[in-house]
N, C-alpha and C positions, 0 to 999 in steps of 0.2 A: 447402460450409459456410464461413462467414466469422466469425472471432472477433476481437473487439477487446479488447485487454488494456491496462489502465491501469497505468502504472509511475510511481513517484515517485523523485526524485533525493534521497537522504538521506545524512547523514554516516555514515561508517563507525562501527561500534559502539565502537571504541577511541578515538574522538575526544574530546579534552578540550574541553568546552563553555565558551565565553566569549561575552560580549556587548559591543556597542559602542553609540555614540550614546546615552549615558545609559541603558544597559540596555534599549533599545527594539528592537535589531536583533541577530540572530545573527551572530557574527564568523566569516566563512568563510575567513579567512586561514590558509593551511597545512592546510586540512581536506581529507581524501580523501573523495570522494563515491562512493556505490555504488547499485546497483539495490536498492530496498527489498526485504528478504528475503521478506516475504509476497507481494509482487508477483512475485517469481521463482517462487514456488510456483504462482501463477495462470498465469504464462507457461508453465511446464513442463507443466501439465495441458492448456493450449490446444494446445501442440505435439504432445502425445500424441494428442489427439483428431483432429488433422489429419494424422497420419502416414499414409504410403501414398497420398498424393494426395487425401485426403478433404476437404481444405480449406486455407485460408490464415489466417495469424495476423498481425494488424496491432497494433503497440504504439503507444500514445499517451501523451504527456507534456506537462504544462503547465509551461513553464519557458523561460528565456532560453537563449542560444546555449551557455552553459557547461555545460548539461545534455547536450549531444550525445554526449560520450564514454560517458555512462551509457546513452543510447539505443543507441549502437553495440554496447555490451555485450549488450543485449537482442537485437539483431540477430544477434550472434555465437552466442548461445545457441540461436537457431533461428527467430526471427520472420522473416516474409517481407518486411515493409516497416514504415515508422514514420512517425508524424506528431508534430511538435512545435508546440504552440500557444504562440506567442511572447508570454509574459507571466509576471510574477512570480506564483506561486500563493499569493495573499494569504490565502486561507482555504478551507475545504472547500466552501463554497457557491459561490464563484467557480470553483474547480477543477471541480466537478461540472457546473456550468452550461456551461463551455467544452467539456467532453467530450461532454455531451448534445447541444450544438449541432452538433458535428462528426458525431456518430452519426446525426443526423437526415438528413445528406446522403449517407449510405452504408448499404447494406442488410446490416447485421450480424445474424447469428443469435443471438449472445449477447455480453455484455460481462462480462469477468472482472476483478476487482481483488483485491488482498490484503486481509486482514481489517482491517488498519490500517497506517499508516506508523509506523516506529520512532522518528520524531522528535517527532510530536505525539500519536500514539496516539489519534486521534479516532474511528475506525471510523464515519465519517459519509458518505464520498464515494459508496459504492455505493448506499446507500439514497436519497441525493439525486439521483443519476443516474436511478434508477428512477422517482422522482417527476417529474422534469423530462420524462422520455420517456413517462410513464404506462404503464409496463410492470412486471411483477413483479420484486421484489428479494428475494433470499434471503441472509441474513447468516451469516457464519462457518460455511461449509460444510466438511465433512470428506471428501466423496466426490462425484464428478460423472461420470455416464455419459450418453451421448447417442446416440440411434438414428437421428438425421436429422430427426426431427420433435418428439420428446419427450425432455426431460431428466429423469433420475432423480437426485435430490440427497439426500444424507444429511447431517444436521447433529446435533450433540449438544445435548441439552436436559437439564435437571436430572433426574437419575435414569434417563436412558435416551437413546434416539436417535429422531430424527424423520425419516421418509422423505417427500420431497415430489416430486411429478411436475409438470412445467411444460411446457405446449405453447406454441409461439410464442417470441417474443423475451423475454429476461429478463436481469437483472443478478445476479451472485453474487460475494460476497467470500470468498476462499479462505483456509483456515487450514492448520496443519500436518496432514499426512496426505493432503491432496488429491492431492499429487504430490511426488516428490523433486526438489529443485532440480537443474537440469542444469548441468554444467560445459562451457563452450565449448571445442571442440577447435580445432586449428590451421586446419582447413578452414573452420570456422565463423568464426574470427577474420579470415581472409583475405577470405571472401565478404562479411562485414559492411561492408567498406569500399565496396563497390559497390552494396549494396542501397539501394532508394529511401528517402530521408528527406525528407519534405515539411515545410516550415515555413510556418505560416499565422498570420495575425494574430488576436488574441483579439476576442471580441464585447464590446460595452459592456454593463455590468450594474451596478446600484447596489451600493455597498459596504455590507454589513450588519453587519460586525464590524471591530474594530480592536484590535491589541495595544497595550496601554498600557505594559507593561514586563515584563521577564523577571527571575526571581530564581533563583539557584542554591540548592540545599539547604544548610542549615547544616552546618559541618564536624562529623564524628563526635567525640563526646566520649570521655573515657577510660572504660575498662571497670572496673566495680566488681565484685569477687568477694566473694560472701557464702557463708560456710560452710554446708553443708547443714543443720546442726543449728540454725542461727539463722533459722528460718522467719519469726518475728515481725519481725526486722529487714528481711528481704526484702520482706515485705508492706508495711511502713512506707515503704521506699524507692519501691516501685511506686506507692504511693498519694500520698505527699507530694512526691517528687522527679520521678519519671517521669510521674506523673498519668495512668496508664493503667488504674487501677482506682479 
């Protein structure tokens, strides 16, 4: 069994977000980058499925050379090898296309992603990969079992759960509960230095979207306390000032 796991290089959740170039570019100065937490869940489940010599796990990232420490972290967690597609991941369409083009060259049984990246929260890449490869794509899964030929996948739907069986190749985006993120041990950290990390050039593809500008949320205003007995005043403030009713 061969599993391809897509990982994103994202800012740590404690990062203070700022922008440069007239608010058209994220300011990376002084920012600590990490493996996208949802991708760590996907990676952990892939490692579990391959334990005991049942298969191998390859991680793939679309990014320039500065993402390699993040890729090495994924190798330390337990991936067998890695691929970096040398390009700025300008949008989900571009990223999914690059991953799909690489997947066409290697015989993977499944491709796993996180449900979304914590920087853009798009939840688009997995479905786009499935479309590019013309294989099934299952979004936001909570459980994944595999018997060598058929995957049994559980996902939450409104009011219950949905159980899906998939034979053949597929793409799935993993959410909380699919696996517990693994912490690399010293042996994993040391071995990650020597595990294969292949860098390949990106394929040309038309640009279909462009970021015009970024905006930070407005600063929080002062809190107004309204006595419990002044219900009419509260309703008036919600209607006239907050404009939520």
